[in-house]
Phi, psi and omega in degrees: 000139178235131175246130180243129179260113179111127182247034169283186181303321181297310181293315183291322180289323175298319177298319178301311181296319180292317180296321178296331179275003176094008180279148173274118189234132172240131180246128182248124182238127185287336181274164182279346181219133177289137177101359178233142357281161179269128180219055188199148179288334174078022177254128182223142179286162183296352176305333180305326183293341177284348182255322184207140179298135181262123177274127188299335182294340182264357178263121182264342179196159175238133184257131183244356179203154174234132176249127179254122179259134171277164176304331180275008177079358170292156184209166168221149180250143174232122174284142180232165182300307176162111174269155177256136169257114185263151159287104190300322179297316179292326177299312179302315181294322181295315179297320178297320178299319179296321178295320180295319178297329179283348176122356178288149179251134182248141181231111180271169183052037185237100184268132175283125184247002175135176179253153174230164181288149177170165179296313171272176175283117177255136182217159183247129173241119183051038177069013171258127182279132179232168179234150177206160175278325184224135178239131181240125175268111174235039192256035167085180188299330180260030185327116176286331176299315179299318181294314182295327182272359181072032183243007187288317176063200179269124182231147176246136181239146181237140181278128172249124177243125180217149175219146165280129187211150166289135187206167174281114184238116181282323184212114186290348180257018180230126172277143176245130179246133185242108177280142181098359174256091190064225173288317171186164176235170181209156169228116182243107183291139167265327177201202183288344186230346182243134179222160171263116182247131182198173176215161168236139184199154177253349187254294184221069185299323182297315180299313181293321180298311183288334174295313180293319180301318180295318181295328179268009178053045184275142174239114190292131169267313178199153177271149176218073188242164178181179178265141184243129177282143175269133181302137177237113182302341181266009183302138176263125184241001182215130175216101188056242182256026174246131186229157175236146179212152177073214180301331178298336177252013180056036181275069186241136178285105195299321182296328180249347181063027173267143185231355189295309184300312181294329177296318180291320177297320178292321178299322177298318179289326178295317178298321178295318180299318181290314183293324185255006180055050178250171181278117183297315180305314182294319183294310184288326179293324177293323183283313188228357186299315182295322179288324174298317179297312182293321175301320178298317180296320178298316179299317181296322177296313181298324180292335179271357181281139171280171176301322178298318178298315182294321176300319181292320178300314179298321177301315178299316185281000171287346180286136181299327182295333176271320179298325181295327177292314178298321183293328187265004180230151175282120189292347177296335189240077184293342178298341182278341188220351184302314180299326179295325178297315179294324180295318181285329184223084182301338180295343175298338181290350176295347177273007181304324181295340180264008177109001183295339178306324182294335184283337182296324179237091183296353178263359184294000000 
């Protein structure tokens, strides 16, 4: 028996994989409806289709280009294969539906209240004690499963502020990224008039958010904000038969702070570890660990850049020889192309003093 706490994409996809492998799976979700509240930009690369079939009804827009703005308003555009902008609530519900069809059982309004001593894993849902052979925490960045199991460790959180808003949108198929607004800001179109506008920041997120909103002439429809865990390479994700996946394990791509794709990839490896009695830590680290690590290093370098540095970076990336590298690789996996960027443009190495040296050798 497997019990999963949390019915977000990480929990539901892990349940889907386990149920398909013949495991008896129960998923417990504290909210009355799967998919609420929304705390995510909802943009995912097409790699997702290699994991689960995408139903067109949950896709609200398709992105064909990304524009990166420097603080001085200079920019460069990169054409991409096609990113999906999801209705995040419907995406969560869809993944849960697939898990349910595979045989997983879902229990809403079911809050995890802690662990108790016992031969099997004993845990409390709404103050009712239950037993399971395996417990999986997919319960978000402040994972109570991680805390109860002594696996929470030292964590860093970053504030993400986002709103759906009426806004000035030049091209509904192009995402805009704004460097210099906190860590960065974004405008993600849903259609010709509605966009998701947001920023991530550790210092003054509210100030940066409203500055960007004003510049894009945004009128807020609703907020979609939350705290984002920063990936920690030392994170513990397995303790006997208790496991962590997704935001509960801080499996977040640090430069963009997106976590859905890596959560699903980790969930796939967790199901494999359980079904084949293999070590989960080894499997997920082999699959996505190096890219999570390198993404973290890239984020740390960008955070140490001055406005002048960011202006220079955008200037470098205006060159076709660099844009072609970005265009031909999936940006989730920088281990596949980072070295090529340095080879094509050695001047990027001037950022070595800010830690860029570590990026040349992602195994260092």
